[in-house]
PLY file of the C-alpha trace (Angstrom):
ply
format ascii 1.0
element vertex 97
property float x
property float y
property float z
element edge 96
property int vertex1
property int vertex2
end_header
-11.70 9.49 -7.17
-11.28 6.25 -5.24
-13.99 4.86 -3.02
-13.56 1.78 -0.90
-16.77 -0.17 -0.41
-16.98 -2.00 2.92
-16.61 -5.75 2.42
-17.39 -8.62 4.80
-14.82 -11.36 5.39
-16.37 -14.75 4.59
-13.32 -17.02 4.71
-9.68 -16.82 5.79
-6.87 -18.81 4.16
-4.03 -18.70 6.72
-1.69 -20.68 4.47
-1.80 -18.03 1.73
-2.53 -15.12 4.10
-5.64 -14.13 2.16
-9.29 -13.59 2.92
-12.34 -14.17 0.79
-14.52 -11.10 1.01
-18.05 -10.26 -0.09
-18.49 -6.82 -1.59
-22.20 -6.24 -2.14
-22.72 -9.79 -3.39
-19.46 -10.12 -5.33
-16.92 -12.54 -3.87
-13.17 -12.12 -4.33
-9.88 -12.59 -2.51
-7.78 -9.94 -0.80
-4.36 -10.11 0.82
-3.93 -9.93 4.59
-0.23 -9.03 4.25
-0.69 -5.48 5.56
-2.72 -6.48 8.61
-1.48 -7.55 12.02
-1.65 -11.34 12.41
-5.06 -12.60 13.62
-6.53 -9.07 13.61
-9.16 -10.02 10.99
-11.86 -12.59 11.69
-14.68 -14.09 9.64
-17.62 -11.67 9.73
-15.48 -8.53 10.07
-16.01 -5.60 7.75
-12.88 -4.37 6.01
-11.74 -1.80 3.45
-9.67 -2.89 0.46
-7.17 -0.99 -1.66
-5.42 -2.50 -4.69
-6.14 -6.02 -3.47
-4.98 -5.56 0.13
-7.10 -5.36 3.25
-6.07 -2.00 4.65
-8.16 -1.83 7.82
-11.09 -3.23 9.72
-14.11 -0.99 10.25
-16.99 -0.92 12.68
-20.06 -2.86 11.53
-22.42 0.07 12.16
-20.27 2.40 10.03
-20.01 -0.28 7.33
-23.79 -0.67 7.16
-24.31 3.10 6.90
-21.77 3.26 4.07
-23.29 0.25 2.29
-26.75 1.82 2.43
-25.34 4.99 0.84
-23.59 2.96 -1.87
-26.84 1.08 -2.58
-28.61 4.39 -3.19
-25.88 5.38 -5.66
-25.87 1.97 -7.36
-29.66 1.96 -7.69
-29.29 4.95 -10.00
-26.93 2.99 -12.32
-27.73 0.31 -14.88
-26.63 -3.30 -14.20
-23.39 -3.12 -16.20
-22.28 0.16 -14.59
-23.16 -1.22 -11.14
-21.07 -4.39 -11.49
-18.13 -2.45 -12.95
-18.21 0.04 -10.05
-18.17 -2.76 -7.46
-15.44 -4.77 -9.19
-13.20 -1.73 -9.65
-13.78 -0.29 -6.17
-10.41 -1.45 -4.86
-8.34 -0.96 -8.02
-7.84 2.77 -7.81
-4.47 3.78 -9.25
-2.05 5.46 -6.91
-1.46 8.89 -8.33
0.53 11.78 -7.02
0.56 15.29 -8.25
3.98 16.75 -8.50
0 1
1 2
2 3
3 4
4 5
5 6
6 7
7 8
8 9
9 10
10 11
11 12
12 13
13 14
14 15
15 16
16 17
17 18
18 19
19 20
20 21
21 22
22 23
23 24
24 25
25 26
26 27
27 28
28 29
29 30
30 31
31 32
32 33
33 34
34 35
35 36
36 37
37 38
38 39
39 40
40 41
41 42
42 43
43 44
44 45
45 46
46 47
47 48
48 49
49 50
50 51
51 52
52 53
53 54
54 55
55 56
56 57
57 58
58 59
59 60
60 61
61 62
62 63
63 64
64 65
65 66
66 67
67 68
68 69
69 70
70 71
71 72
72 73
73 74
74 75
75 76
76 77
77 78
78 79
79 80
80 81
81 82
82 83
83 84
84 85
85 86
86 87
87 88
88 89
89 90
90 91
91 92
92 93
93 94
94 95
95 96
């Protein structure tokens, strides 16, 4: 099952069309290629899938989701927690046929 953890945009690189995002304390880059130009701003919450920002979400909804994720992560050990956060946007695309 794939879960996308809300991430906050901390920096935008217009030259490379990428954003630096913070996902529960882990910083990484994500592509803006699938988003309308200038639709994402620093401070926005976004959802990521396979390295692409897929959509922007409401801050209130993001905070509710993050609180739920924190409850889940609190039940994990440190190694499991970091792995879950790092792999949150790398869900393989699978189809059943």
